[in-house]
N, C-alpha and C positions, 0 to 999 in steps of 0.2 A: 393763653390768648395770643402770643406770639408763634409758640409751636402750632396752634388750628390754624394761624393764617400762612404758617410757613415763611415767616420773617425770621432772618440771623439778627441773633440780639445786638449785634456791634450795627447793624445797619439802623436799630431802631431808632437812634439818635437822630437820623437824620430826618426822620416824621414826625408829625405832631399827631398824637392821640387822644382823646377824650370819650369821656364817658358820659353819656348822660340818663338820668334818670327821671322817672316822671315824678312830677311835684318838686320843690326847692331843695330837699336835701338829699346830695349824693352820697348815696351808700355804699358805691364800689371805686375802688382805684386800681389801677394798674403799677403793680410793684416793679419800680425803677430798673432793677438790676437783672431779674427773674422773667418779667413779662407777664406774670402770673396775675391774674383777677383775684382781688383781695378785698376786705369790707374796709370803707374807708371812715364809716361811723357806727355808734352800736345800732343794732336793729331789733327793736321792741316788738316782736309779735303784737302783743295783746295790745300796742297803741295803735299799732297800724291796720290789725287785723282783727277786731274785735270780735264780729260776730260772724265772721267768715270761715269756714272749715278749712277751704284750702287757702295758704297766704301764696300769694306770687309779686313778687317784686320785678319789674321790668326792666331793664336798659339798653341801651344803645352804642356800639362801639364806632367811633367816627375815626379815620384813618386818613391823614392828609399826603397825597401825593400818588405816586402811582405805585400800583401793585404787582 
């Protein structure tokens, strides 16, 4: 994510990052040292999308400060 946004990793510590998922469970997080998007919780497709062929989890990344 940091690479896609063109952010240098040392400057990430100055910014606030927040990943917001639909619902109450936060399935994604940012790895602190690499800036990679990682799973924060176990994702059970059968529980989330029982009768849906295409299962999509949406999330938003909020970056505080100037870009």
